[in-house]
C-alpha positions as CSV (number, residue, x, y, z in Angstrom):
1,X,7.1,2.9,2.2
2,X,5.0,6.0,2.7
3,X,2.9,7.8,0.1
4,X,2.4,11.4,0.8
5,X,0.2,14.2,-0.6
6,X,0.0,17.5,1.2
7,X,1.4,16.2,4.5
8,X,3.8,19.0,5.4
9,X,2.4,19.3,8.9
10,X,3.1,15.7,9.8
11,X,5.5,14.0,7.3
12,X,8.7,14.8,9.2
13,X,7.4,13.3,12.4
14,X,6.1,10.3,10.5
15,X,9.5,9.6,8.8
16,X,11.4,10.0,12.1
17,X,9.0,7.6,13.9
18,X,9.1,5.0,11.1
19,X,12.9,5.1,11.0
20,X,13.1,4.8,14.7
21,X,10.8,1.7,14.8
22,X,12.7,0.1,11.9
23,X,16.1,0.7,13.5
24,X,14.9,-1.3,16.5
25,X,13.7,-4.2,14.4
26,X,16.5,-4.5,11.8
27,X,20.0,-3.2,11.1
28,X,19.2,-2.8,7.4
29,X,16.2,-0.7,6.3
30,X,15.2,2.2,4.1
31,X,12.4,4.7,4.4
32,X,10.9,5.4,1.0
33,X,8.5,8.3,0.6
34,X,6.7,9.1,-2.6
35,X,5.7,12.8,-2.7
36,X,2.8,12.6,-5.1
37,X,2.8,16.1,-6.5
38,X,2.0,17.8,-3.1
39,X,1.0,21.5,-3.4
40,X,2.2,22.4,0.0
41,X,5.7,22.2,1.5
42,X,5.8,18.4,1.7
43,X,8.6,18.2,-0.9
44,X,10.7,20.9,0.7
45,X,10.4,19.2,4.1
46,X,11.4,15.9,2.7
47,X,14.3,17.3,0.7
48,X,15.7,19.1,3.8
49,X,15.3,16.0,5.9
50,X,17.0,13.8,3.4
51,X,20.0,16.2,3.1
52,X,20.7,16.7,6.8
53,X,19.5,13.5,8.4
54,X,21.3,10.7,6.5
55,X,21.0,8.3,9.4
56,X,17.2,8.1,8.6
57,X,18.0,6.2,5.3
58,X,15.4,8.3,3.6
59,X,14.8,7.9,-0.1
60,X,12.4,10.4,-1.7
61,X,10.5,9.7,-4.9
62,X,8.9,12.8,-6.4
63,X,6.0,13.0,-8.8
64,X,5.8,16.4,-10.5
65,X,2.0,16.3,-10.4
66,X,-0.6,14.3,-8.4
67,X,-0.8,11.0,-10.2
68,X,-2.9,9.2,-7.6
69,X,-2.6,7.0,-4.5
70,X,-1.8,3.9,-6.5
71,X,0.8,5.6,-8.7
72,X,2.5,6.8,-5.5
73,X,2.6,3.2,-4.2
74,X,3.9,1.8,-7.4
75,X,6.7,4.3,-7.6
76,X,7.7,3.5,-4.0
77,X,7.6,-0.3,-4.5
78,X,9.7,0.1,-7.7
79,X,12.3,2.0,-5.7
80,X,12.5,-0.6,-3.0
81,X,15.9,-2.5,-2.8
82,X,15.4,-4.8,0.2
83,X,13.6,-8.1,0.3
84,X,10.6,-7.1,2.5
85,X,8.4,-4.1,1.8
86,X,6.3,-2.5,4.5
87,X,3.5,-0.1,3.4
88,X,1.8,2.4,5.7
89,X,0.4,5.9,5.1
90,X,2.1,9.1,5.9
91,X,-0.7,10.5,8.0
92,X,0.2,8.7,11.2
93,X,-3.2,6.9,11.5
94,X,-1.4,3.6,12.2
95,X,0.9,2.5,15.1
96,X,4.0,1.5,13.2
97,X,5.3,-0.3,16.3
98,X,2.8,-3.1,15.6
99,X,5.0,-4.1,12.7
100,X,6.9,-6.1,15.3
101,X,3.9,-8.4,15.4
102,X,3.9,-8.9,11.6
103,X,7.5,-9.8,11.1
104,X,7.3,-13.2,13.0
105,X,4.3,-14.1,10.9
106,X,6.4,-13.8,7.7
107,X,7.6,-17.4,7.8
108,X,8.8,-19.6,4.9
109,X,5.2,-20.3,3.8
110,X,4.0,-16.7,3.9
111,X,4.3,-14.0,1.2
112,X,2.1,-11.2,2.6
113,X,0.9,-10.2,6.1
114,X,-1.8,-7.6,5.8
115,X,-3.6,-5.6,8.5
116,X,-7.3,-5.0,9.2
117,X,-8.4,-2.0,11.2
118,X,-9.7,-3.3,14.6
119,X,-11.6,-0.1,15.4
120,X,-11.5,2.2,12.4
121,X,-11.2,5.9,13.5
122,X,-12.9,7.4,10.6
123,X,-16.3,9.3,10.2
124,X,-19.4,7.1,9.8
125,X,-19.8,7.8,6.1
126,X,-16.2,6.9,5.3
127,X,-16.6,3.6,7.1
128,X,-19.9,3.0,5.3
129,X,-18.3,3.7,1.9
130,X,-15.4,1.3,2.8
131,X,-17.9,-1.5,3.8
132,X,-19.7,-1.1,0.4
133,X,-16.4,-1.1,-1.5
134,X,-15.1,-4.2,0.3
135,X,-18.4,-6.0,-0.3
136,X,-18.3,-5.1,-4.0
137,X,-14.6,-6.3,-4.4
138,X,-15.3,-9.6,-2.6
139,X,-18.5,-10.1,-4.7
140,X,-16.7,-9.6,-8.0
141,X,-13.5,-11.5,-7.3
142,X,-14.2,-13.8,-4.4
143,X,-12.8,-13.2,-0.9
144,X,-9.9,-10.8,-1.1
145,X,-9.4,-9.4,2.4
146,X,-11.2,-8.4,5.5
147,X,-10.0,-4.8,5.0
148,X,-9.0,-4.4,1.4
149,X,-7.6,-0.9,1.7
150,X,-5.9,-1.1,5.1
151,X,-2.6,0.7,4.6
152,X,-0.6,-1.6,6.8
153,X,0.9,-4.4,4.7
154,X,4.2,-6.3,4.8
155,X,5.1,-8.4,1.8
156,X,8.0,-9.9,-0.1
157,X,9.4,-7.8,-2.9
158,X,9.0,-10.8,-5.2
159,X,5.2,-10.5,-4.9
160,X,5.4,-7.0,-6.4
161,X,7.9,-8.2,-9.1
162,X,5.5,-11.0,-10.1
163,X,2.7,-8.8,-11.4
164,X,1.8,-5.5,-13.0
165,X,-0.8,-3.4,-11.2
166,X,-2.5,-1.0,-13.7
167,X,-4.7,0.9,-11.3
168,X,-3.2,4.3,-10.3
169,X,-6.0,5.4,-8.1
170,X,-7.8,4.0,-5.0
171,X,-8.3,0.5,-6.7
172,X,-4.6,-0.2,-6.5
173,X,-4.7,-2.1,-3.2
174,X,-7.6,-4.2,-4.4
175,X,-5.9,-5.1,-7.6
176,X,-2.6,-5.9,-5.8
177,X,-4.3,-8.3,-3.4
178,X,-6.6,-9.9,-6.1
179,X,-3.6,-10.6,-8.3
180,X,-1.5,-11.8,-5.4
181,X,-4.2,-14.4,-4.5
182,X,-4.7,-15.5,-8.1
183,X,-1.0,-16.0,-8.5
184,X,-1.0,-18.3,-5.5
185,X,0.9,-16.2,-3.0
186,X,0.1,-17.1,0.7
187,X,-1.4,-14.3,2.8
188,X,-2.1,-13.8,6.5
189,X,-4.3,-11.1,8.1
190,X,-3.8,-9.5,11.5
191,X,-5.7,-6.8,13.4
192,X,-4.0,-3.4,13.7
193,X,-4.9,-0.2,15.6
194,X,-6.3,2.8,13.8
195,X,-5.9,6.3,15.1
196,X,-7.7,9.6,14.3
197,X,-6.1,11.8,11.7
198,X,-4.4,14.8,13.3
199,X,-3.2,16.7,10.2
200,X,-3.7,16.8,6.5
201,X,-6.9,15.8,4.7
202,X,-8.0,12.6,3.0
203,X,-8.8,12.5,-0.7
204,X,-10.8,9.3,-0.8
205,X,-14.2,11.0,-0.7
206,X,-13.6,13.2,-3.7
207,X,-16.0,12.6,-6.6
208,X,-13.1,12.2,-9.1
209,X,-11.4,9.7,-6.9
210,X,-14.5,7.6,-6.5
211,X,-15.4,7.6,-10.2
212,X,-11.8,6.6,-11.0
213,X,-11.9,3.8,-8.5
214,X,-15.1,2.3,-10.0
215,X,-13.7,2.6,-13.6
216,X,-10.5,0.8,-12.6
217,X,-12.3,-1.9,-10.7
218,X,-14.7,-2.9,-13.5
219,X,-11.8,-2.7,-16.0
220,X,-10.0,-5.2,-13.7
221,X,-13.1,-7.4,-13.5
222,X,-13.3,-7.6,-17.3
223,X,-9.7,-8.1,-18.0
224,X,-8.2,-9.9,-15.0
225,X,-7.5,-13.3,-16.7
226,X,-6.1,-11.7,-19.8
227,X,-3.9,-9.4,-17.8
228,X,-2.4,-12.2,-15.8
229,X,-1.7,-14.5,-18.8
230,X,-0.2,-11.8,-20.9
231,X,1.9,-10.1,-18.2
232,X,5.6,-11.1,-18.6
233,X,6.1,-10.4,-14.9
234,X,3.5,-13.1,-14.0
235,X,4.7,-15.7,-16.6
236,X,7.1,-17.6,-14.3
237,X,4.6,-17.8,-11.5
238,X,1.9,-19.1,-13.8
239,X,4.1,-21.5,-15.7
240,X,5.2,-23.0,-12.4
241,X,1.6,-24.0,-11.7
242,X,1.2,-21.8,-8.7
243,X,-1.5,-19.5,-10.0
244,X,-5.0,-19.8,-8.7
245,X,-7.9,-20.2,-11.2
246,X,-10.4,-17.3,-11.4
247,X,-13.4,-17.6,-9.1
């Protein structure tokens, strides 16, 4: 599953590469792309690709306006039809072939296998901001992940179907992992490569994105227990005694 916002220069190559890797790993796959209100030709590129290249198994979800990174992920996850969901970004900063190392780790006791960036290929300030964000998340909620926002995650569709993630901005990944741990799902972490961005532009440093992330994070901190216990999607998991008490 790929979220995309203003990625016209690279999205076709990304889709083709992901489809090629998946076809080597499994006979049954789908490539889901959420076009989150792109203002460039991302939507046109995806529509043309979907129409003429049916062997790619491409499914495009379109947002009429830019709802946010988390909203793009949620729409993509909702559209998934197969048992395993793999998330990566549409900007080709990850080596999708490394998914072959994740699949064997998805054994009967494991529900999520998530990556952490071995050598993060981002500017210094972006890495510093990420360190501060991870530290804050782990301080508020207990250990969540070595790399909370790493966009290289493999998980069972049942994990997504067992919770409601309210964040629609950059806090989405943190809320997803926090709730997965509180609901008792088993998680593994593996290192992944991280490559320099070659096209498009990140939105994570925008002031509105940062403010929204902090608002969503502190809302989650105040309401986490209530959200889990009133969420009909989490009810079966909690009633089965598999949920983890809050730290």
